[in-house]
MIDOSE-1310 file (N, C-alpha, C; in nm, 2 decimals, decimal comma, always signed):
residues 151
xxxx	+12,56/+12,25/+10,87/+12,58/+12,12/+10,92/+12,72/+12,06/+10,84; +12,80/+12,00/+10,93/+12,92/+11,95/+10,86/+12,90/+11,80/+10,84; +12,96/+11,74/+10,76/+12,95/+11,61/+10,74/+13,08/+11,57/+10,66; +13,12/+11,44/+10,64/+13,22/+11,39/+10,57/+13,16/+11,35/+10,44
xxxx	+13,25/+11,33/+10,34/+13,22/+11,29/+10,20/+13,15/+11,14/+10,22; +13,20/+11,07/+10,31/+13,12/+10,93/+10,33/+12,99/+10,95/+10,38; +12,98/+11,02/+10,47/+12,84/+11,04/+10,54/+12,74/+11,10/+10,43; +12,79/+11,19/+10,36/+12,71/+11,26/+10,24/+12,67/+11,16/+10,14
xxxx	+12,77/+11,07/+10,10/+12,74/+10,97/+10,00/+12,65/+10,86/+10,06; +12,65/+10,84/+10,18/+12,57/+10,74/+10,25/+12,42/+10,80/+10,26; +12,42/+10,92/+10,28/+12,28/+10,98/+10,28/+12,22/+10,98/+10,15; +12,30/+11,00/+10,04/+12,25/+11,00/+9,90/+12,20/+10,85/+9,87
xxxx	+12,28/+10,75/+9,91/+12,23/+10,62/+9,90/+12,10/+10,58/+9,97; +12,09/+10,63/+10,09/+11,98/+10,60/+10,17/+11,86/+10,67/+10,13; +11,88/+10,79/+10,07/+11,76/+10,87/+10,01/+11,71/+10,81/+9,88; +11,81/+10,77/+9,79/+11,78/+10,70/+9,66/+11,71/+10,58/+9,70
xxxx	+11,75/+10,51/+9,81/+11,70/+10,37/+9,83/+11,55/+10,38/+9,87; +11,52/+10,49/+9,96/+11,39/+10,52/+9,99/+11,30/+10,55/+9,88; +11,35/+10,62/+9,78/+11,27/+10,65/+9,65/+11,25/+10,51/+9,57; +11,35/+10,44/+9,57/+11,34/+10,31/+9,50/+11,23/+10,22/+9,56
xxxx	+11,22/+10,23/+9,70/+11,12/+10,16/+9,76/+10,98/+10,21/+9,74; +10,97/+10,34/+9,72/+10,84/+10,40/+9,68/+10,80/+10,36/+9,54; +10,90/+10,36/+9,45/+10,84/+10,32/+9,31/+10,83/+10,18/+9,31; +10,88/+10,10/+9,40/+10,85/+9,95/+9,40/+10,69/+9,94/+9,46
xxxx	+10,67/+10,03/+9,55/+10,54/+10,02/+9,60/+10,44/+10,04/+9,49; +10,47/+10,15/+9,41/+10,39/+10,20/+9,30/+10,36/+10,08/+9,19; +10,47/+10,00/+9,17/+10,48/+9,91/+9,07/+10,37/+9,80/+9,12; +10,38/+9,76/+9,25/+10,31/+9,66/+9,31/+10,16/+9,70/+9,30
xxxx	+10,13/+9,83/+9,31/+9,99/+9,88/+9,33/+9,93/+9,88/+9,19; +10,02/+9,92/+9,09/+9,98/+9,90/+8,95/+9,95/+9,76/+8,91; +10,03/+9,66/+8,96/+10,00/+9,52/+8,94/+9,87/+9,47/+8,99; +9,84/+9,53/+9,10/+9,71/+9,50/+9,17/+9,60/+9,56/+9,08
xxxx	+9,62/+9,69/+9,04/+9,52/+9,75/+8,96/+9,49/+9,66/+8,83; +9,59/+9,61/+8,78/+9,59/+9,54/+8,66/+9,49/+9,43/+8,65; +9,49/+9,36/+8,78/+9,41/+9,24/+8,80/+9,25/+9,28/+8,79; +9,21/+9,40/+8,82/+9,09/+9,44/+8,81/+9,03/+9,50/+8,68
xxxx	+9,13/+9,52/+8,58/+9,09/+9,56/+8,46/+9,05/+9,46/+8,35; +8,97/+9,52/+8,24/+8,95/+9,43/+8,13/+9,09/+9,43/+8,05; +9,10/+9,35/+7,95/+9,22/+9,33/+7,87/+9,25/+9,46/+7,80; +9,17/+9,54/+7,73/+9,21/+9,65/+7,67/+9,25/+9,76/+7,77
xxxx	+9,17/+9,77/+7,88/+9,22/+9,88/+7,99/+9,36/+9,83/+8,04; +9,38/+9,70/+8,08/+9,49/+9,65/+8,12/+9,62/+9,68/+8,03; +9,58/+9,65/+7,90/+9,72/+9,67/+7,80/+9,74/+9,84/+7,81; +9,64/+9,91/+7,79/+9,65/+10,06/+7,80/+9,74/+10,10/+7,92
xxxx	+9,69/+10,05/+8,04/+9,76/+10,10/+8,17/+9,90/+10,05/+8,16; +9,93/+9,93/+8,11/+10,06/+9,87/+8,10/+10,15/+9,97/+8,01; +10,10/+10,02/+7,91/+10,18/+10,10/+7,81/+10,19/+10,25/+7,86; +10,09/+10,30/+7,92/+10,09/+10,44/+7,98/+10,16/+10,45/+8,12
xxxx	+10,14/+10,36/+8,20/+10,19/+10,37/+8,34/+10,30/+10,28/+8,37; +10,26/+10,14/+8,36/+10,37/+10,05/+8,41/+10,49/+10,05/+8,35; +10,50/+10,03/+8,22/+10,63/+10,04/+8,15/+10,72/+10,15/+8,18; +10,67/+10,28/+8,18/+10,76/+10,41/+8,22/+10,78/+10,38/+8,35
xxxx	+10,70/+10,34/+8,46/+10,75/+10,33/+8,59/+10,84/+10,23/+8,61; +10,83/+10,12/+8,53/+10,93/+10,02/+8,55/+11,07/+10,07/+8,49; +11,08/+10,13/+8,39/+11,18/+10,20/+8,33/+11,27/+10,28/+8,43; +11,18/+10,37/+8,49/+11,24/+10,48/+8,60/+11,29/+10,38/+8,72
xxxx	+11,21/+10,28/+8,77/+11,25/+10,21/+8,88/+11,40/+10,14/+8,84; +11,41/+10,09/+8,72/+11,54/+10,04/+8,69/+11,66/+10,13/+8,67; +11,62/+10,24/+8,62/+11,72/+10,36/+8,60/+11,76/+10,40/+8,74; +11,68/+10,42/+8,85/+11,72/+10,46/+8,98/+11,79/+10,34/+9,05
xxxx	+11,76/+10,22/+9,04/+11,82/+10,11/+9,09/+11,96/+10,11/+9,03; +11,99/+10,12/+8,91/+12,12/+10,13/+8,83/+12,21/+10,24/+8,89; +12,14/+10,35/+8,90/+12,21/+10,47/+8,95/+12,26/+10,45/+9,09; +12,18/+10,40/+9,18/+12,22/+10,36/+9,32/+12,34/+10,27/+9,31
xxxx	+12,32/+10,16/+9,24/+12,43/+10,05/+9,23/+12,56/+10,11/+9,19; +12,56/+10,17/+9,08/+12,67/+10,23/+9,02/+12,75/+10,34/+9,12; +12,66/+10,41/+9,17/+12,72/+10,52/+9,27/+12,78/+10,46/+9,37; +12,72/+10,34/+9,43/+12,77/+10,28/+9,54/+12,90/+10,21/+9,51
xxxx	+12,91/+10,16/+9,38/+13,04/+10,09/+9,34/+13,15/+10,20/+9,31; +13,11/+10,30/+9,27/+13,21/+10,41/+9,23/+13,27/+10,47/+9,36; +13,19/+10,47/+9,46/+13,23/+10,54/+9,59/+13,27/+10,42/+9,70; +13,29/+10,31/+9,66/+13,33/+10,20/+9,75/+13,24/+10,18/+9,88
xxxx	+13,10/+10,22/+9,85/+13,02/+10,20/+9,96/+12,92/+10,08/+9,93; +12,87/+10,01/+10,03/+12,80/+9,89/+10,00/+12,67/+9,92/+9,92; +12,63/+9,85/+9,83/+12,51/+9,86/+9,76/+12,39/+9,78/+9,83; +12,28/+9,78/+9,77/+12,18/+9,71/+9,83/+12,10/+9,62/+9,74
xxxx	+12,04/+9,52/+9,78/+11,96/+9,43/+9,70/+11,82/+9,50/+9,75; +11,74/+9,51/+9,62/+11,60/+9,57/+9,66/+11,50/+9,45/+9,64; +11,42/+9,42/+9,72/+11,32/+9,32/+9,71/+11,20/+9,37/+9,65; +11,12/+9,30/+9,58/+10,99/+9,36/+9,52/+10,90/+9,39/+9,65
xxxx	+10,83/+9,49/+9,64/+10,73/+9,53/+9,73/+10,63/+9,43/+9,76; +10,59/+9,42/+9,87/+10,46/+9,31/+9,91/+10,36/+9,35/+9,83; +10,28/+9,25/+9,78/+10,16/+9,28/+9,71/+10,06/+9,35/+9,81; +10,01/+9,47/+9,76/+9,93/+9,53/+9,85/+9,78/+9,46/+9,88
xxxx	+9,73/+9,51/+9,98/+9,58/+9,45/+10,02/+9,50/+9,47/+9,90; +9,42/+9,37/+9,86/+9,33/+9,39/+9,75/+9,25/+9,51/+9,76; +9,22/+9,59/+9,65/+9,12/+9,69/+9,64/+9,10/+9,71/+9,50; +9,00/+9,79/+9,47/+8,97/+9,81/+9,35/+9,06/+9,88/+9,25
xxxx	+9,05/+9,88/+9,13/+9,15/+9,95/+9,03/+9,17/+10,08/+9,08; +9,07/+10,15/+9,10/+9,07/+10,31/+9,13/+9,16/+10,32/+9,25; +9,14/+10,24/+9,37/+9,20/+10,26/+9,48/+9,36/+10,22/+9,46; +9,38/+10,12/+9,38/+9,52/+10,08/+9,34/+9,59/+10,19/+9,27
xxxx	+9,52/+10,25/+9,17/+9,59/+10,36/+9,09/+9,62/+10,48/+9,18; +9,51/+10,51/+9,26/+9,54/+10,62/+9,36/+9,66/+10,58/+9,45; +9,68/+10,46/+9,50/+9,80/+10,43/+9,58/+9,92/+10,43/+9,50; +9,92/+10,40/+9,38/+10,04/+10,41/+9,30/+10,07/+10,55/+9,28
xxxx	+9,98/+10,65/+9,25/+10,01/+10,79/+9,23/+10,07/+10,84/+9,34; +10,02/+10,80/+9,46/+10,08/+10,87/+9,59/+10,22/+10,82/+9,61; +10,25/+10,69/+9,58/+10,39/+10,65/+9,60/+10,48/+10,70/+9,51; +10,43/+10,73/+9,37/+10,52/+10,80/+9,28/+10,55/+10,93/+9,33
xxxx	+10,45/+10,99/+9,38/+10,47/+11,15/+9,43/+10,56/+11,14/+9,55; +10,56/+11,04/+9,63/+10,64/+11,03/+9,75/+10,79/+11,01/+9,71; +10,80/+10,92/+9,61/+10,95/+10,91/+9,54/+10,99/+11,04/+9,49; +10,91/+11,11/+9,41/+10,96/+11,23/+9,35/+10,99/+11,33/+9,46
xxxx	+10,92/+11,34/+9,56/+10,94/+11,42/+9,68/+11,09/+11,39/+9,75; +11,11/+11,27/+9,75/+11,23/+11,23/+9,82/+11,35/+11,27/+9,71; +11,32/+11,25/+9,60/+11,44/+11,28/+9,51/+11,45/+11,44/+9,48; +11,35/+11,51/+9,50/+11,35/+11,65/+9,49/+11,44/+11,72/+9,61
xxxx	+11,40/+11,66/+9,74/+11,47/+11,70/+9,85/+11,62/+11,68/+9,85; +11,64/+11,55/+9,79/+11,79/+11,52/+9,78/+11,87/+11,61/+9,68; +11,79/+11,65/+9,56/+11,87/+11,73/+9,48/+11,87/+11,87/+9,54; +11,77/+11,91/+9,61/+11,77/+12,04/+9,67/+11,88/+12,07/+9,78
xxxx	+11,91/+11,94/+9,84/+12,02/+11,94/+9,95/+12,15/+11,98/+9,89; +12,17/+11,97/+9,77/+12,29/+11,98/+9,69/+12,41/+11,88/+9,74; +12,36/+11,77/+9,80/+12,45/+11,66/+9,84/+12,50/+11,60/+9,69; +12,41/+11,58/+9,60/+12,47/+11,53/+9,47/+12,57/+11,60/+9,40
xxxx	+12,58/+11,73/+9,44/+12,67/+11,81/+9,37/+12,80/+11,82/+9,46; +12,77/+11,81/+9,59/+12,89/+11,84/+9,68/+12,96/+11,71/+9,69; +12,92/+11,60/+9,71/+12,97/+11,47/+9,73/+12,94/+11,35/+9,62; +12,86/+11,40/+9,52/+12,81/+11,30/+9,42/+12,90/+11,32/+9,29
xxxx	+12,85/+11,29/+9,19/+12,91/+11,28/+9,05/+12,82/+11,32/+8,95; +12,87/+11,34/+8,83/+12,78/+11,38/+8,71/+12,69/+11,25/+8,68; +12,73/+11,12/+8,69/+12,66/+11,01/+8,65/+12,53/+11,01/+8,74; +12,57/+11,02/+8,89/+12,47/+11,03/+8,99/+12,36/+11,12/+8,95
xxxx	+12,40/+11,26/+8,94/+12,30/+11,36/+8,91/+12,23/+11,34/+8,78; +12,28/+11,28/+8,68/+12,20/+11,24/+8,56/+12,09/+11,14/+8,60; +12,15/+11,04/+8,67/+12,03/+10,94/+8,69/+11,93/+10,99/+8,78; +11,95/+11,07/+8,88/+11,84/+11,13/+8,96/+11,76/+11,21/+8,89
xxxx	+11,83/+11,30/+8,79/+11,74/+11,38/+8,71/+11,67/+11,30/+8,61; +11,72/+11,20/+8,55/+11,64/+11,12/+8,44/+11,52/+11,04/+8,51; +11,55/+11,00/+8,64/+11,44/+10,94/+8,70/+11,33/+11,03/+8,75; +11,36/+11,15/+8,78/+11,25/+11,24/+8,80/+11,18/+11,29/+8,67
xxxx	+11,25/+11,30/+8,58/+11,18/+11,33/+8,45/+11,08/+11,22/+8,39; +11,14/+11,10/+8,42/+11,06/+10,99/+8,37/+10,93/+10,96/+8,46; +10,91/+11,01/+8,58/+10,81/+10,98/+8,67/+10,72/+11,10/+8,69; +10,77/+11,22/+8,63/+10,70/+11,35/+8,66/+10,55/+11,35/+8,62
xxxx	+10,54/+11,29/+8,51/+10,38/+11,30/+8,46/+10,31/+11,17/+8,49; +10,36/+11,08/+8,56/+10,29/+10,96/+8,59/+10,17/+10,97/+8,69; +10,18/+11,06/+8,81/+10,08/+11,08/+8,90/+9,96/+11,14/+8,82; +9,97/+11,23/+8,73/+9,87/+11,29/+8,65/+9,82/+11,19/+8,56
xxxx	+9,91/+11,10/+8,50/+9,86/+11,00/+8,41/+9,78/+10,90/+8,49; +9,80/+10,86/+8,61/+9,73/+10,78/+8,70/+9,59/+10,85/+8,70; +9,58/+10,96/+8,75/+9,46/+11,04/+8,76/+9,36/+11,04/+8,63; +9,43/+11,06/+8,52/+9,37/+11,06/+8,40/+9,32/+10,92/+8,36
xxxx	+9,39/+10,82/+8,40/+9,34/+10,68/+8,37/+9,22/+10,64/+8,47; +9,23/+10,69/+8,59/+9,11/+10,68/+8,67/+8,98/+10,73/+8,62; +8,99/+10,86/+8,56/+8,88/+10,93/+8,51/+8,82/+10,85/+8,40; +8,90/+10,77/+8,32/+8,84/+10,70/+8,22/+8,79/+10,54/+8,26
xxx	+8,80/+10,51/+8,37/+8,75/+10,38/+8,41/+8,62/+10,37/+8,38; +8,57/+10,25/+8,33/+8,43/+10,22/+8,30/+8,37/+10,29/+8,20; +8,46/+10,36/+8,12/+8,40/+10,43/+7,99/+8,43/+10,35/+7,88
């Protein structure tokens, strides 16, 4: 399939935006889970899950904005994800894990497409790779946290 550099770069930005939105959903789900936890569990969740996810979310947003600026394409403002419907901590953590996995899948498919190599640049590739590395362990960490609830 043939595409122009502009079309390829626009596709990169669209895919990265979809991953950012999934990470935003995961952050909102973790916020909802926090509401159902005791203080000690909440603090643990914040350190093990929320802060690393928030860092990855910020990194991917920066990567998106900087790539858009370098390629003279329009950037995007990302609004916080809507607060999810109330559910218990377990359900919210599962929802977060699913959204993180969806974001990772989007980024994996983007990297596998080779668009970041063909029409991207090194800072873009580093940002995508760094985000994937930062979120790689988080779905399992969510599952591990779920296993310890109530103990």
